[in-house]
C-alpha positions as a Markdown table, in Angstrom:
| # | Residue | x | y | z |
|---|---|---|---|---|
| 1 | Met | 41.5 | 0.5 | 29.5 |
| 2 | Ala | 40.1 | 0.4 | 26.0 |
| 3 | Leu | 36.9 | 2.4 | 25.4 |
| 4 | Thr | 33.8 | 0.6 | 23.6 |
| 5 | Thr | 33.4 | 1.6 | 20.1 |
| 6 | Phe | 30.0 | 1.9 | 18.2 |
| 7 | Ala | 30.7 | 0.3 | 14.9 |
| 8 | Ala | 28.9 | 1.6 | 11.9 |
| 9 | Leu | 26.0 | -0.6 | 10.5 |
| 10 | Thr | 25.8 | -1.8 | 7.0 |
| 11 | Gln | 22.5 | -1.3 | 4.9 |
| 12 | Pro | 21.3 | -4.8 | 5.5 |
| 13 | Glu | 22.0 | -4.6 | 9.3 |
| 14 | Lys | 20.2 | -1.3 | 9.4 |
| 15 | Leu | 17.2 | -2.9 | 7.6 |
| 16 | Thr | 17.3 | -5.8 | 10.0 |
| 17 | Trp | 17.2 | -3.2 | 13.0 |
| 18 | Ala | 14.3 | -1.4 | 11.2 |
| 19 | Arg | 12.2 | -4.5 | 10.9 |
| 20 | Gln | 12.8 | -5.5 | 14.4 |
| 21 | Thr | 11.6 | -2.1 | 15.6 |
| 22 | Ile | 8.4 | -2.2 | 13.5 |
| 23 | Lys | 7.5 | -5.7 | 14.6 |
| 24 | Met | 7.9 | -4.6 | 18.2 |
| 25 | Ala | 5.8 | -1.4 | 17.4 |
| 26 | Arg | 3.1 | -3.3 | 15.8 |
| 27 | Asn | 3.0 | -5.8 | 18.8 |
| 28 | Ala | 2.7 | -3.0 | 21.1 |
| 29 | Ser | 0.2 | -0.9 | 19.2 |
| 30 | Phe | -3.4 | -1.2 | 20.3 |
| 31 | Val | -5.1 | -0.1 | 17.1 |
| 32 | Glu | -2.9 | -2.6 | 15.0 |
| 33 | Gln | -5.1 | -5.4 | 16.3 |
| 34 | Tyr | -7.9 | -4.2 | 14.2 |
| 35 | Val | -6.0 | -3.4 | 11.1 |
| 36 | Gly | -6.5 | -5.3 | 7.9 |
| 37 | Lys | -6.0 | -5.0 | 4.2 |
| 38 | Asp | -9.5 | -4.9 | 2.8 |
| 39 | Ala | -12.9 | -3.4 | 3.4 |
| 40 | Asn | -13.7 | -6.1 | 6.1 |
| 41 | Ser | -11.7 | -4.2 | 8.5 |
| 42 | Ile | -12.3 | -1.7 | 11.3 |
| 43 | Val | -9.1 | 0.0 | 10.3 |
| 44 | Gln | -8.1 | -0.6 | 6.6 |
| 45 | Arg | -4.3 | -0.4 | 5.9 |
| 46 | Val | -3.4 | 1.2 | 2.7 |
| 47 | Thr | 0.2 | 0.3 | 1.7 |
| 48 | Glu | 0.3 | 1.6 | -1.8 |
| 49 | Phe | 0.4 | 4.8 | -3.7 |
| 50 | Ser | -2.4 | 5.5 | -6.4 |
| 51 | Lys | -1.5 | 7.7 | -9.3 |
| 52 | Thr | -3.6 | 10.8 | -9.5 |
| 53 | Glu | -3.3 | 14.0 | -11.6 |
| 54 | Lys | -1.5 | 15.7 | -8.6 |
| 55 | Gly | 0.9 | 12.9 | -8.2 |
| 56 | Ala | 1.0 | 9.6 | -6.2 |
| 57 | Lys | -1.3 | 9.7 | -3.2 |
| 58 | Ala | -2.3 | 7.0 | -0.6 |
| 59 | Gln | -6.2 | 6.5 | -1.2 |
| 60 | Ile | -9.0 | 4.2 | 0.2 |
| 61 | His | -12.0 | 3.5 | -2.1 |
| 62 | Leu | -15.5 | 3.5 | -0.6 |
| 63 | Val | -18.4 | 2.1 | -2.5 |
| 64 | Ser | -22.1 | 2.8 | -1.8 |
| 65 | Asp | -25.0 | 0.0 | -2.1 |
| 66 | Leu | -26.9 | 0.0 | -5.2 |
| 67 | Val | -30.0 | 2.1 | -5.3 |
| 68 | Asn | -32.3 | 0.9 | -8.2 |
| 69 | Asp | -34.5 | -2.2 | -7.9 |
| 70 | Gly | -33.2 | -3.9 | -11.0 |
| 71 | Ala | -35.2 | -5.4 | -14.0 |
| 72 | Ala | -38.2 | -7.7 | -13.4 |
| 73 | Gly | -38.9 | -10.7 | -15.6 |
| 74 | Asp | -37.8 | -10.3 | -19.1 |
| 75 | Thr | -37.6 | -6.5 | -19.0 |
| 76 | Gln | -34.6 | -5.5 | -21.0 |
| 77 | Leu | -31.7 | -4.8 | -18.8 |
| 78 | Trp | -29.2 | -3.5 | -21.6 |
| 79 | Asp | -28.7 | 0.1 | -21.3 |
| 80 | Ser | -30.3 | 0.2 | -17.9 |
| 81 | Glu | -27.3 | -0.9 | -16.0 |
| 82 | Glu | -26.7 | 1.0 | -12.6 |
| 83 | Ala | -23.4 | 2.7 | -12.2 |
| 84 | Leu | -21.3 | 2.2 | -9.0 |
| 85 | Ile | -21.3 | 5.2 | -6.8 |
| 86 | Gly | -17.8 | 5.2 | -5.3 |
| 87 | Ser | -15.4 | 7.8 | -3.7 |
| 88 | Phe | -11.8 | 7.8 | -3.2 |
| 89 | Gln | -10.8 | 9.3 | 0.0 |
| 90 | Thr | -7.1 | 10.9 | -0.1 |
| 91 | Ile | -5.0 | 10.2 | 2.9 |
| 92 | Gln | -2.3 | 12.8 | 3.7 |
| 93 | Ile | 0.9 | 11.3 | 4.7 |
| 94 | Asp | 4.0 | 12.6 | 6.8 |
| 95 | Gln | 6.9 | 11.4 | 8.6 |
| 96 | Leu | 7.0 | 10.9 | 12.3 |
| 97 | Arg | 10.5 | 10.7 | 13.9 |
| 98 | Asn | 12.2 | 10.4 | 17.4 |
| 99 | Ala | 15.8 | 9.7 | 18.5 |
| 100 | Asn | 17.9 | 8.8 | 21.5 |
| 101 | Arg | 21.4 | 10.2 | 22.1 |
| 102 | Leu | 24.2 | 9.1 | 24.4 |
| 103 | Ser | 26.0 | 12.0 | 26.2 |
| 104 | Gly | 29.5 | 10.3 | 25.7 |
| 105 | Arg | 31.4 | 7.1 | 26.2 |
| 106 | Met | 32.7 | 7.9 | 29.7 |
| 107 | Asn | 29.3 | 8.7 | 31.2 |
| 108 | Asp | 27.7 | 5.8 | 29.3 |
| 109 | Gln | 30.4 | 3.2 | 29.3 |
| 110 | Lys | 28.3 | 0.4 | 30.7 |
| 111 | Met | 25.2 | 1.4 | 28.6 |
| 112 | Val | 26.7 | 1.6 | 25.1 |
| 113 | Ile | 26.8 | -2.0 | 24.4 |
| 114 | Asn | 23.3 | -2.2 | 24.7 |
| 115 | Phe | 22.4 | 1.0 | 23.2 |
| 116 | Arg | 20.7 | -0.4 | 20.1 |
| 117 | Glu | 18.6 | -2.9 | 22.0 |
| 118 | Gln | 17.4 | -0.1 | 24.4 |
| 119 | Ser | 16.8 | 2.3 | 21.7 |
| 120 | Arg | 14.9 | -0.1 | 19.6 |
| 121 | Asp | 12.7 | -1.0 | 22.6 |
| 122 | Val | 11.9 | 2.5 | 23.8 |
| 123 | Leu | 11.6 | 3.8 | 20.2 |
| 124 | Ala | 9.2 | 0.9 | 19.2 |
| 125 | Tyr | 7.0 | 1.7 | 22.1 |
| 126 | Trp | 7.0 | 5.5 | 21.4 |
| 127 | Leu | 6.1 | 4.8 | 17.7 |
| 128 | Ala | 3.1 | 2.5 | 18.7 |
| 129 | Asp | 1.9 | 4.8 | 21.4 |
| 130 | Arg | 2.0 | 8.0 | 19.1 |
| 131 | Thr | 0.3 | 6.0 | 16.3 |
| 132 | Asp | -2.4 | 5.1 | 18.6 |
| 133 | Gln | -2.9 | 8.6 | 19.8 |
| 134 | Ala | -3.2 | 9.9 | 16.4 |
| 135 | Ala | -5.7 | 7.0 | 15.4 |
| 136 | Phe | -8.0 | 7.7 | 18.3 |
| 137 | Leu | -8.0 | 11.4 | 18.0 |
| 138 | Thr | -8.9 | 10.9 | 14.3 |
| 139 | Met | -11.8 | 8.6 | 15.0 |
| 140 | Ser | -13.1 | 10.9 | 17.8 |
| 141 | Gly | -12.8 | 13.9 | 15.8 |
| 142 | Met | -10.6 | 15.7 | 18.3 |
| 143 | Asp | -8.1 | 18.4 | 17.5 |
| 144 | Tyr | -4.4 | 17.1 | 17.6 |
| 145 | Arg | -3.6 | 19.9 | 19.9 |
| 146 | Leu | -5.5 | 18.0 | 22.7 |
| 147 | Lys | -4.1 | 15.1 | 24.5 |
| 148 | Leu | -6.3 | 11.9 | 24.9 |
| 149 | Asn | -7.1 | 12.8 | 28.4 |
| 150 | Gly | -8.6 | 16.3 | 27.3 |
| 151 | Ala | -5.6 | 18.3 | 28.4 |
| 152 | Ile | -4.0 | 20.7 | 26.0 |
| 153 | Arg | -0.7 | 19.8 | 24.6 |
| 154 | Thr | 2.5 | 21.5 | 25.5 |
| 155 | Gly | 3.1 | 24.3 | 23.1 |
| 156 | Phe | -0.6 | 25.4 | 22.7 |
| 157 | Ser | -3.1 | 27.4 | 24.7 |
| 158 | Tyr | -6.8 | 28.0 | 24.1 |
| 159 | Ser | -8.5 | 31.2 | 25.2 |
| 160 | Ala | -11.6 | 33.4 | 24.3 |
| 161 | Gly | -12.4 | 30.8 | 21.6 |
| 162 | Ala | -9.2 | 30.8 | 19.9 |
| 163 | Trp | -5.9 | 28.6 | 19.8 |
| 164 | Ala | -2.5 | 30.2 | 20.3 |
| 165 | Arg | 0.9 | 28.7 | 19.8 |
| 166 | Thr | 3.3 | 29.0 | 22.8 |
| 167 | Ala | 6.2 | 27.0 | 21.2 |
| 168 | Ala | 8.1 | 26.6 | 18.0 |
| 169 | Thr | 6.5 | 24.4 | 15.3 |
| 170 | Gly | 7.4 | 21.0 | 14.1 |
| 171 | Met | 7.7 | 19.0 | 17.4 |
| 172 | Ser | 4.0 | 18.2 | 17.9 |
| 173 | Leu | 1.4 | 15.5 | 16.5 |
| 174 | Tyr | -0.5 | 18.6 | 15.4 |
| 175 | Asp | 2.3 | 19.5 | 12.9 |
| 176 | Leu | 1.7 | 16.4 | 11.0 |
| 177 | Ser | 0.0 | 17.1 | 7.6 |
| 178 | Phe | -2.9 | 14.8 | 8.2 |
| 179 | Ala | -3.9 | 16.6 | 11.6 |
| 180 | Ser | -5.6 | 19.1 | 9.4 |
| 181 | Asp | -8.0 | 16.5 | 8.0 |
| 182 | Val | -9.5 | 15.8 | 11.3 |
| 183 | Thr | -13.3 | 16.3 | 11.4 |
| 184 | Ala | -15.8 | 16.4 | 14.3 |
| 185 | Pro | -18.4 | 13.8 | 14.2 |
| 186 | Ser | -21.0 | 14.2 | 11.5 |
| 187 | Ala | -24.5 | 15.4 | 12.1 |
| 188 | Asn | -26.1 | 11.9 | 12.2 |
| 189 | Arg | -23.0 | 10.1 | 13.7 |
| 190 | Gly | -22.3 | 11.9 | 16.8 |
| 191 | Phe | -24.4 | 11.4 | 19.9 |
| 192 | Arg | -24.4 | 11.6 | 23.7 |
| 193 | Trp | -26.0 | 9.3 | 26.2 |
| 194 | Val | -29.1 | 10.6 | 28.2 |
| 195 | Asn | -29.4 | 8.2 | 31.1 |
| 196 | Ser | -32.5 | 9.6 | 32.3 |
| 197 | Thr | -34.5 | 8.6 | 29.2 |
| 198 | Lys | -32.2 | 5.8 | 28.2 |
| 199 | Ser | -31.7 | 7.3 | 24.8 |
| 200 | Leu | -29.3 | 9.0 | 22.4 |
| 201 | Ala | -29.3 | 12.7 | 21.9 |
| 202 | Pro | -27.1 | 14.8 | 19.4 |
| 203 | Thr | -23.8 | 15.5 | 20.8 |
| 204 | Ala | -23.9 | 18.5 | 23.1 |
| 205 | Val | -20.9 | 18.0 | 25.8 |
| 206 | Ala | -22.3 | 21.2 | 27.7 |
| 207 | Ser | -25.5 | 19.4 | 28.3 |
| 208 | Met | -24.1 | 16.4 | 30.0 |
| 209 | Val | -24.8 | 15.6 | 33.5 |
| 210 | Ser | -22.8 | 13.3 | 35.8 |
| 211 | Gly | -25.5 | 10.7 | 35.8 |
| 212 | Asp | -25.1 | 10.0 | 32.0 |
| 213 | Thr | -23.1 | 7.0 | 32.5 |
| 214 | Ile | -22.9 | 4.0 | 30.3 |
| 215 | Ser | -25.1 | 0.9 | 30.7 |
| 216 | Tyr | -26.1 | -2.2 | 28.8 |
| 217 | Ala | -28.8 | 0.0 | 27.3 |
| 218 | Thr | -26.3 | 2.1 | 25.8 |
| 219 | Ile | -24.9 | -0.8 | 23.8 |
| 220 | Val | -28.4 | -1.7 | 22.7 |
| 221 | Ala | -29.2 | 1.7 | 21.5 |
| 222 | Leu | -25.9 | 2.1 | 19.6 |
| 223 | Lys | -26.3 | -1.2 | 17.8 |
| 224 | Met | -29.8 | -0.3 | 16.9 |
| 225 | Leu | -28.6 | 3.1 | 15.5 |
| 226 | Ala | -25.7 | 1.4 | 13.5 |
| 227 | Lys | -28.3 | -0.9 | 11.9 |
| 228 | Glu | -30.6 | 1.8 | 11.0 |
| 229 | Lys | -27.8 | 4.0 | 9.6 |
| 230 | Tyr | -26.6 | 1.0 | 7.4 |
| 231 | Ile | -23.2 | 1.0 | 8.9 |
| 232 | Arg | -21.6 | -2.3 | 8.0 |
| 233 | Gly | -20.1 | -4.4 | 10.6 |
| 234 | Val | -17.2 | -7.0 | 10.1 |
| 235 | Lys | -17.3 | -10.4 | 9.8 |
| 236 | Pro | -14.9 | -12.4 | 12.1 |
| 237 | Gln | -12.8 | -15.0 | 10.6 |
| 238 | Gly | -15.0 | -18.1 | 10.3 |
| 239 | Gly | -18.0 | -16.1 | 11.5 |
| 240 | Leu | -21.3 | -15.7 | 9.8 |
| 241 | Asp | -22.9 | -12.7 | 11.9 |
| 242 | Glu | -21.5 | -9.1 | 11.5 |
| 243 | Glu | -20.0 | -7.6 | 14.6 |
| 244 | Tyr | -19.3 | -4.1 | 15.6 |
| 245 | Val | -16.4 | -3.1 | 18.0 |
| 246 | Leu | -17.2 | -0.6 | 20.9 |
| 247 | Phe | -14.2 | 1.1 | 22.2 |
| 248 | Val | -14.7 | 2.2 | 26.0 |
| 249 | Gly | -12.3 | 3.6 | 28.4 |
| 250 | Pro | -11.4 | 1.8 | 31.8 |
| 251 | Arg | -13.9 | 3.8 | 33.8 |
| 252 | Ser | -16.8 | 2.9 | 31.5 |
| 253 | Met | -15.7 | -0.7 | 31.3 |
| 254 | Ala | -15.7 | -0.9 | 35.1 |
| 255 | Arg | -19.2 | 0.5 | 35.2 |
| 256 | Leu | -20.4 | -2.1 | 32.5 |
| 257 | Arg | -18.8 | -5.0 | 34.5 |
| 258 | Met | -21.1 | -3.8 | 37.7 |
| 259 | Asp | -24.1 | -3.5 | 35.4 |
| 260 | Ala | -26.6 | -6.3 | 36.2 |
| 261 | Asp | -28.1 | -6.6 | 32.7 |
| 262 | Phe | -24.8 | -6.3 | 31.0 |
| 263 | Leu | -23.4 | -9.3 | 33.0 |
| 264 | Ala | -26.8 | -11.3 | 32.5 |
| 265 | Asn | -26.6 | -11.0 | 28.9 |
| 266 | Ser | -22.9 | -11.8 | 28.8 |
| 267 | Arg | -23.3 | -14.8 | 30.8 |
| 268 | Ala | -26.3 | -15.9 | 28.6 |
| 269 | Leu | -24.2 | -15.5 | 25.5 |
| 270 | Gln | -21.3 | -17.5 | 27.2 |
| 271 | Thr | -23.6 | -20.3 | 27.9 |
| 272 | Gly | -25.0 | -20.5 | 24.5 |
| 273 | Met | -21.9 | -19.9 | 22.5 |
| 274 | Gly | -18.9 | -21.4 | 24.5 |
| 275 | Asp | -15.6 | -19.6 | 24.1 |
| 276 | Lys | -17.0 | -17.0 | 21.5 |
| 277 | Gly | -19.3 | -15.5 | 24.2 |
| 278 | Gln | -16.7 | -15.7 | 27.0 |
| 279 | Leu | -16.3 | -12.8 | 29.4 |
| 280 | Ala | -13.0 | -12.3 | 28.0 |
| 281 | Ser | -10.3 | -9.7 | 28.8 |
| 282 | Gly | -7.6 | -8.1 | 26.8 |
| 283 | Arg | -7.8 | -8.2 | 22.9 |
| 284 | Gly | -11.0 | -10.3 | 22.7 |
| 285 | Gly | -13.2 | -7.9 | 24.8 |
| 286 | Val | -16.6 | -8.9 | 25.7 |
| 287 | Leu | -19.1 | -9.9 | 22.9 |
| 288 | Val | -22.7 | -8.7 | 23.9 |
| 289 | Asn | -25.6 | -8.4 | 21.6 |
| 290 | Gly | -23.3 | -8.6 | 18.4 |
| 291 | Val | -21.1 | -5.7 | 19.9 |
| 292 | Arg | -17.6 | -6.5 | 20.9 |
| 293 | Val | -16.9 | -4.1 | 23.9 |
| 294 | Val | -13.2 | -3.4 | 24.1 |
| 295 | Glu | -11.3 | -1.6 | 26.8 |
| 296 | Ser | -8.9 | 1.0 | 25.9 |
| 297 | Arg | -6.9 | 3.7 | 27.7 |
| 298 | Tyr | -6.8 | 5.4 | 24.3 |
| 299 | Val | -10.5 | 6.4 | 24.3 |
| 300 | Phe | -10.7 | 10.2 | 24.7 |
| 301 | Asn | -11.7 | 11.5 | 28.1 |
| 302 | Thr | -11.5 | 14.7 | 29.9 |
| 303 | Leu | -9.9 | 13.5 | 33.1 |
| 304 | Gly | -6.9 | 15.9 | 32.6 |
| 305 | Ala | -8.9 | 18.7 | 31.2 |
| 306 | Ala | -9.3 | 22.0 | 33.1 |
| 307 | Asn | -12.6 | 23.0 | 35.0 |
| 308 | Thr | -15.2 | 25.0 | 33.6 |
| 309 | Ala | -14.6 | 27.8 | 36.0 |
| 310 | Gly | -15.2 | 30.9 | 33.6 |
| 311 | Ser | -18.5 | 31.8 | 32.1 |
| 312 | Gly | -19.2 | 30.4 | 28.8 |
| 313 | Glu | -16.2 | 27.9 | 28.9 |
| 314 | Gln | -18.3 | 24.7 | 28.9 |
| 315 | Gly | -17.6 | 22.8 | 25.7 |
| 316 | Tyr | -14.2 | 24.6 | 25.1 |
| 317 | Pro | -11.2 | 22.4 | 23.9 |
| 318 | Gly | -9.3 | 21.4 | 27.1 |
| 319 | Arg | -12.2 | 21.8 | 29.5 |
| 320 | Lys | -14.5 | 19.3 | 31.2 |
| 321 | Trp | -18.0 | 18.8 | 30.1 |
| 322 | Gly | -21.4 | 19.8 | 31.5 |
| 323 | Ala | -23.1 | 23.1 | 32.3 |
| 324 | His | -21.1 | 26.1 | 33.6 |
| 325 | Gly | -19.2 | 25.1 | 36.9 |
| 326 | Ser | -20.7 | 21.5 | 37.0 |
| 327 | Asn | -17.2 | 19.9 | 35.6 |
| 328 | Val | -18.4 | 16.6 | 34.4 |
| 329 | Asp | -15.8 | 14.0 | 33.4 |
| 330 | Gly | -16.7 | 12.0 | 30.2 |
| 331 | Glu | -15.5 | 9.7 | 27.7 |
| 332 | Arg | -16.1 | 9.7 | 23.8 |
| 333 | Leu | -17.1 | 6.0 | 23.0 |
| 334 | Leu | -16.5 | 4.7 | 19.4 |
| 335 | Leu | -18.9 | 2.1 | 17.8 |
| 336 | Cys | -16.8 | 1.1 | 14.9 |
| 337 | Gly | -17.9 | -0.8 | 11.7 |
| 338 | Ala | -16.1 | -1.6 | 8.6 |
| 339 | Gln | -13.7 | 1.0 | 7.1 |
| 340 | Ala | -14.1 | 3.3 | 10.3 |
| 341 | Leu | -10.6 | 4.5 | 9.8 |
| 342 | Ala | -8.1 | 4.4 | 6.9 |
| 343 | Tyr | -4.6 | 4.1 | 7.7 |
| 344 | Ala | -1.7 | 4.8 | 5.3 |
| 345 | Asp | 1.1 | 2.7 | 6.3 |
| 346 | Leu | 4.1 | 3.1 | 3.8 |
| 347 | Gly | 7.0 | 1.0 | 3.9 |
| 348 | Met | 9.6 | 0.2 | 6.6 |
| 349 | Pro | 10.9 | 2.8 | 9.3 |
| 350 | Asn | 14.1 | 4.4 | 8.7 |
| 351 | Trp | 16.8 | 3.4 | 11.2 |
| 352 | Asp | 19.5 | 6.1 | 11.1 |
| 353 | Glu | 22.7 | 6.4 | 13.4 |
| 354 | Gln | 24.9 | 9.4 | 13.9 |
| 355 | Val | 28.2 | 10.0 | 15.7 |
| 356 | Trp | 29.6 | 13.2 | 16.9 |
| 357 | Asp | 32.8 | 14.4 | 18.6 |
| 358 | Tyr | 35.1 | 11.7 | 17.1 |
| 359 | Asp | 32.7 | 8.9 | 17.7 |
| 360 | Asn | 32.4 | 9.8 | 21.3 |
| 361 | Gln | 28.7 | 10.6 | 21.1 |
| 362 | Val | 26.2 | 8.3 | 19.4 |
| 363 | Gly | 22.5 | 8.9 | 18.4 |
| 364 | Ile | 19.8 | 6.7 | 17.0 |
| 365 | Ala | 16.8 | 7.9 | 15.2 |
| 366 | Val | 13.6 | 6.0 | 13.9 |
| 367 | Gly | 11.2 | 7.7 | 11.4 |
| 368 | Lys | 8.0 | 6.2 | 9.9 |
| 369 | Ile | 5.8 | 7.7 | 7.1 |
| 370 | Ile | 2.1 | 7.1 | 8.2 |
| 371 | Gly | -1.2 | 9.0 | 7.7 |
| 372 | Phe | -4.8 | 8.7 | 9.1 |
| 373 | Lys | -8.1 | 9.7 | 7.7 |
| 374 | Lys | -11.7 | 9.1 | 9.0 |
| 375 | Pro | -13.7 | 8.3 | 5.9 |
| 376 | Val | -16.8 | 10.4 | 5.2 |
| 377 | Phe | -19.3 | 9.6 | 2.5 |
| 378 | Arg | -22.7 | 10.8 | 1.2 |
| 379 | Thr | -25.1 | 7.8 | 2.0 |
| 380 | Ile | -27.9 | 6.9 | -0.2 |
| 381 | Tyr | -29.8 | 6.1 | 2.9 |
| 382 | Glu | -30.0 | 9.7 | 4.2 |
| 383 | Ser | -30.7 | 11.7 | 1.0 |
| 384 | Gly | -30.2 | 15.3 | 1.1 |
| 385 | Thr | -27.7 | 15.2 | 4.1 |
| 386 | Pro | -24.2 | 16.1 | 3.6 |
| 387 | Asn | -21.3 | 13.8 | 4.1 |
| 388 | Glu | -21.5 | 11.4 | 7.0 |
| 389 | Asp | -18.8 | 9.4 | 8.7 |
| 390 | Phe | -18.7 | 6.2 | 6.9 |
| 391 | Gly | -18.0 | 3.5 | 9.5 |
| 392 | Leu | -18.3 | 4.8 | 13.0 |
| 393 | Ile | -20.5 | 6.4 | 15.6 |
| 394 | Thr | -19.3 | 8.4 | 18.7 |
| 395 | Cys | -21.0 | 8.5 | 22.0 |
| 396 | Asp | -20.2 | 10.7 | 24.8 |
| 397 | Val | -21.0 | 9.4 | 28.4 |
| 398 | Ala | -20.2 | 10.7 | 31.8 |
| 399 | Val | -17.8 | 8.6 | 34.0 |
């Protein structure tokens, strides 16, 4: 019986497989649904390098509103022009790779024929999933050494206020160069929901109680705050009014769907606006009060975090929220406007194949160069404050 051979691909064939992989990855990616090329996007994709004194960099440009009142009547405007206040945010980039490998033709005789298809499928899903994880950790201001469920990633530990490494470097999202650019929510952009007073308070996860769950009032308060902070929403295609997107986890969405005020306002909007206000599921989310509420399992939570058993452990990475011993599970909601996240997406992924042992073993690797950065900017509306998160507000709630 002849053994199946794994013929080498030509460069055009490799490019075809790479294109198929990235197409499947983008279709599978959650954050990809909110990516655009311009400033009217929740996630702005940067696909080109900009030349700087230190070489080529991926950059996003932020521009502040004008401050002056302008010239009245026939007052001379010459020499009184107002300069644009802008900021270039540099996005560090790095390569993320993974691979599959067959153990040998005898063990994998039936599988080798479809090996490329199977690798493409699983590697595309892996690429989409890790891209989404990095995006949501960046927006949430959470260390890449944490998983999205609040647990500490394999290879790390946290004790007595310090991180420790328990495995070799290079095999974690934390080892990507842009992981070091993650910043906690800025002073005037990070909040928690206080259900007893139906109000927002500065982020302090150790002060959270189990009753601080999301409600329709949370959405109203976040929308008001975004308007007061001059965070610009995005205009849907063909729409006149700006919208914000509020990413919530499955548990918070379940609570909203049982909230009488949320349901009443959703139905009222549906009646007045037809399909645009429909109680939708999936990509469309639920449009309420100018906020599109979208459910995502990538929203950071503490369901996998350890209990706050030891004295002073509340608020530590990898621990549940609330006071000592209360062990409150929570989620970090993200209210996003325009340019909430910058995404460097540079070129096609690499599709590389390798054979060993006289073509008896076969491996396929996929690599992609990406980068994420949460833009920060000194806003003219909060003079005297340090840089603030440009396009999003975080809100911690109990679940």
